N, C-alpha and C positions, 0 to 999 in steps of 0.2 A: 067569791070571797078573795080578797087580795092579800098577799103575804107581805108582812112588814119587813122591808129590806134594812131597816135600821136596828133590828134586834139581833144580837149575836146568836149564831147557831150553836147547837150542842156540840157539833163537830169542832167548831172553832174553840170552844171552851176546853174540850178535851185536849186538843193540840197545844193549847196554851199551858195547861197543867203539865203536859209531858215536857215541854221545853223548859219550864221553870224547874222541873225535877232534875233535868240534865244540868242546869246551872247550879243546882245545889250540891252536885256530886263533889266530894272532896278532891282537892288538887293532888295531894300526895301524902303518903304515910311519913312518919318520922324517919328521917335518914340522917347519917352523920354529916357534919359541915366541916369545911376546911377553909383556911385563909389561903391567899395566893402564896405567901411565904412557905406555909406548911406543904402546899401542893408541890412547889418546886423542890423542896427538900426530899419529900417522899419519892418524887419522880427520879431524882438523881440516884436514889438508893435502889429503885426497883427496875429501871430500864435496862434491858439486856445489853444494849450497845455501850452504856456507861460501864457496866460490870466488865464487859469484854475489853474496853479501853483500859481499865485499871489493871487487868491481867496483862495486857500488852506492855504497860509501863513496868510492871514487875519483871517481865521477861527481858525487857530492854536493859534494866538495871543489872540483871544477872549476866547479860551479854557483855556489858561494860566491865563487870568484875572478872569475867573470864578473859577478856582482852588484856586486862592488867596482869592477870595471873600468868599470861604467856611469857612474861619476863622472869618469872620465878622458876626454880628448878623443880622437877618432879622428884618425889621421894617415895620409895617403895620398901616395905619390910616384908621379909619372907621367912618362913620356918617350915621344916619338914622332919618327919621321922620315918624310917624304913626298916623293914625286916626282910632278910633274904635267906633262902634255903638252897643248899646244893647237895646232891646225892653222890655218893662215891663208894668204892669197895671197902669192906672191912679189912683190918690188918691186926697183927699180933704184936704186942709190945715185947721186944726182945729181952727186956730185963725182967719184967713181971709175968710174961707169958699171958697177959690179959688181952682179950679181943677188944679192939677199939673200933667203934663204928666209923664208917667213912662219911656219914651224913653230917653236914655242918649247917649251923644256923648263926647268922650274924645280924647285928642290929646297929643302926647308925642314926645320928641326929645331925641337923645342920640349921643354921640361922644366918641371916645376913641383912644388909641394908644396901640399897642401890639408889643412885641419884643421877639425873641428867639435866642439862640446861642448854638451851640454844644460845649460841654466842652471836650468830648472824643469820638472819632469815631473808635477806634480800629486801629489807624494809617492809616485809609483810606485816609484822606485828604493829608497827606504827600505823599502817593503813587500816588494819583491823580495828585498832583502838579508835581511830577517827570514825570509822564506819559505825562502831558500837555507840559512840557518843552522839553521832548524828541520828542514829535510830532511836536512841533514848529521847532526844529533843523532839523528834517527830512524834513519838508515842505520847509524850507529855502534852504536846500541842493538840494531838488528836483527842486526848482525854479532855482537855479544856473545851475543845469544839463539841465533843459528845455531851459534855455537861451542859453547855449552852443550848445544844439542840434539844436535850431533854427538858431543859427549862423552857425553851420556846414552845415545845409541844404541850407541856403542862400548862403554860400560860395561855396558849390559844384555846385549848380545850376547857380551861377554867373560864375564860371569857365567853366561850360558846355556851357553856352551862349557865353562866350568870345572865347572858343575853336572853337565853330561852326562858329563864325564870322571870326576867323583867317583861318579856313579851307576854307571858301568861297574865301578869298584872294588867298589861295594856288590854289584852283580850277580855279579861274579866270586867274592866271598866266599860268596854264596848258592849258587853252583855248587859251590864247594869243600865246603860243608857238605852239600849234596845228594849229592855223590859219596861223602863219608865215610859218610853214612847208608845209601846204597845198599850200600856195602861191608859195613857192619855187618849189614844185612838179609840179604845173600847168605850171609855167614858163619854167621849164626844159622840160616838155612835149611838149610845143609849139615849142621849138627849136630843138626837136628831141633828147634830151639828157636823156630822161626818158620815161618810158612806162606808159600806162594808169593804170597799176597795182599800180605804185607808187602813183598816184593821188588818186586812190580809197582807198588804204591803209591809206593815209593821211586823206581822207574824213572820213573813219571809225574812225580813231583816234580822229578827231575833234568831231565826234558825241559822242564818249565815254566821252571825256572831258566835252562836254556840258551836258551830262546826269549826270556826277558826280557833276557838278556845280548846276544843278537843285536840286539834292538830298541834297547838302550842304545848299542851300537856304531854303529848306524845314526844315532841322534840325535847322537852325537859327530861323525860325518862331516858331517851337515847343519849343525849349529851352528858347526863350525869353518870350513866353506865360507862361511857367511853372514858370519862374523867377518872372513874374508879379504877378501871383497868390500868390506865397510865400510871396511877399512883400505887399500883400493886395491891389493890384492895379487891375483895370479892363481892362488893356491893356498890350500889349507887352512892355518889357523893355530891352533896349540895355545896355550891360555891357561895362564899360569904362576901357580901358587898363591902366596899371600903370607900371612904370619901376621897381618897387619893385617885380613884378611878375617874373622877369627874373633873380633874385638872387637865386642861389641854393647852397649856401656855408654852409648851416646848416649841422653840423655833431653832432647829439645829443649824450650825454652820456647816453646810454641806461640803464645802471645799476642805475644811480642816478634818471633818469626820472621814471623808473619803481617803485622805492621805494617811490618817491614823489607821484606818482599816487595812490599807494596802501594806502597812508596815507591821501591824500587831494582830491582825485577824488570826484566830487559831487555824483557820483553814489555810491561809497563806503560809503561816509559820510551819505547819505540818508538811505542806508540799515542798517548801524550800529545804527543810531538813531532810526530806526523802531524796531530794536531788543531791545534797551533800553526801548522804550515805551511799548513793549510787556511784558518785564520783570516787569516793574512797574505796569502794568495792572494786572498781576498775584497777586502781593502783595495787590493791591486794592481789588481784589476779596476775598482774604483770610481774609481781615479785617472784613468780615461779621460774622466770628466766635466770634468776640469780642462784648461786649455790647456798646451801645451808651448812653452817658450821656448828657442831654440837660437842659439848664436853660431858663425859659421863664417867662415873666412878662407882665402885662397889667394894664392899668388904663383907667377908663371911667367916663363919666359924663352923668347923666340922669335927665330929667325934664319933667313936663306935665302941662297942662292947669289947673289942679286941685290945683297946688301950684304956679300959676303964672309963670310957667317955671323956677322956681328956680332949679339950677343944683346941684345935689348931686354926690359926687365922690365915686368911688369904685376901689380899688387896689387889685392886686393879683400877687403873686410870686410863681413859681412852679419849683421844681427840679425833673426831671424825669429820669428814667433809663429804657432802652429798650434792651432786650437781647433775640433774637430769638433762642430758644433752638433747634427747629427742624422745618424746612420749606420744608419737603418732597423732600429732596435732590436737591433743586434748587441751593443752594450754591455749591454743588459738581459739578453739571453740568456746572455752570459758570466757576469754576476753571479749569475743564478739557478742556473746550473750549479755555480758554485763554492760558493754557499750550500748546495746539496744535498750537495756533497762534504763541507762542514763538518759538516752534520748527521750524515752517515754516519760521519765520523771521531769525533765526540763519542760516538755510540752505540757504536762499536767500542771506544773507550777505556773506557767504562763497563762493557761486557760483558767486556773483557779483565781488568779488576780483579776482577769477579765470578768469572770462570773461574779466575784464579790462586788466589783465596781458596777456591773449591770444591775445586780440585785439592789444595791444601795440606791441607785438612781430610781428604780421602780418604787422602792419603799418611801423615798423622799416625796415622790409625787403622790403616792397613796396617803401619806401623812398629811400633806397640805390639802388634798382634796377632802379628806375626812374632817379636818378642822373647819373648812369652809362649810361643809354639809352640816356640821354640828351647829354653827351659827345660824344657818338658814333654817334648820329644823326647829330651833328655839323660837324664831320669829313665826314660823309656820304654825306651831302649836298655839302660840298666843292668838294669832289671827283666826285659827280654826275654832278655838274656844269661844272667842267673841262672836264669830259668825254663827256658831250653833246657838249661843244664847239669844241672839237677835232673831234667828229663824224660828226658834221655839216660841218666842213671844209672838211673832207674827202668825205662826200656825194656830196658836191658841186664840188669837184674835180673828182668825179666819182670813188673814191676808196672805198666807203662804200655803202651799200644798204639802202633802206628805212627802212627795219626792224631794222637795227642797230640804226638808228636815233630814231625810235619810242620806241625801248627798252630803249634807254638812257633817253628819255623824261619821260617815265613811272617810271624809277628808280629815277629820280630827284623828281617827284611828290610824290612818296611813301616816300622818305627820308624827304621831307618837312612835310608830314602828320605825320610821326613817330616823328619828332621833336616837333610838336605841342602837340601830345598825351602824349609824355614823360614829357614835361614841366608841363602840367596840371595834370598828374598823380602825379607828385611830390608835387604840391601845394595842391591837395586834400588829399594826405597822411599826409602832415604837418597839415592840418586843422583837420584831424581825431585825431592826437596825441594831439592837443591842446584841443579838446573837451573831451578827456579821462582824461587828467590831470587837467583840469579846469583852465587853464591860457594860455596866448599867449607865444609862443617861441621867 
């Protein structure tokens, strides 16, 4: 008795049911969604680097206020009360013959105001003021840079999550095609127009598609969790698609954008401001070679129980000069340290300009390559769809093999994946350029 090779085996049917069950598994539970604008806003509020940069700006503003206050006099108010006791021998009053104790207790009060102002500090106050202003400029530029870096991180992770979500849709379409092909192969097997090999190959193809779908679903969970953390949320966050993400008509003027970046990039501005602050700091240290002239004055009122607390005033005015002739080379050490800091700041500023220019060149190339890949992927999808339609028709007519069908399906799936990757590579390169120049394109 011979076995009919055209009849599906029970094992084949059970495996088919298992794969179909996997395909029916829900993609994800209900999770909150955010737009790109909302994601950027939340990231700027939640990212520790941005919060720290805002604190640095406040500290720098306080430093500027302190530098201006150095031109104002110090004013101090004081008040005190005292009680003193002195012991002594007793004596007899010669008139009344009364014994008078020699112990004495006296009480006194005093209050006063004192003020002092530096008349000349060897140009230190001017240098400190310039240092504080440059530090504030650097802090403000760093805050702008950190905000754009937070926006860049949120944008990239938003696009990663959105790309993963779209790849799930691509993988689901591949599973659907694989299920349809498996159904066709099984039907042809039953009527004797195909062999079990066709059904088994279709089954393997469906398993591969299901595995790719599970991997895509895992990527969605990972990217959405990362996005949620970046936005300061304790849950996964779903990225909301927008029609603006499909426009790829930007053709930047690379020469003009590079010049703009080298002049207004937050990173460049921060590094140049740090150089100015370091230079002013050197001048402040050299001011120690000059004398300091200060004017101080005070007035006070004093009284005691001996005069019924009648207050007597006392005034004082002092003009003083302080000139450290030699302080064991401490000034020289301070100056050398600040000169070294100045050299480091200048080198960092120059390297920052080169880094910005290099990064822009890389992102220009990435943007152009992604734009070309987008155009190619569109054509590839159209060609793959048409090829699959023709191959399916030929397979049903018996003029093509199952390998031709599966190869065509894989080509279509890969073209769709390439289209998604190319589009989001373009969007992320654009976001990189915006972060470098410090504005939106």
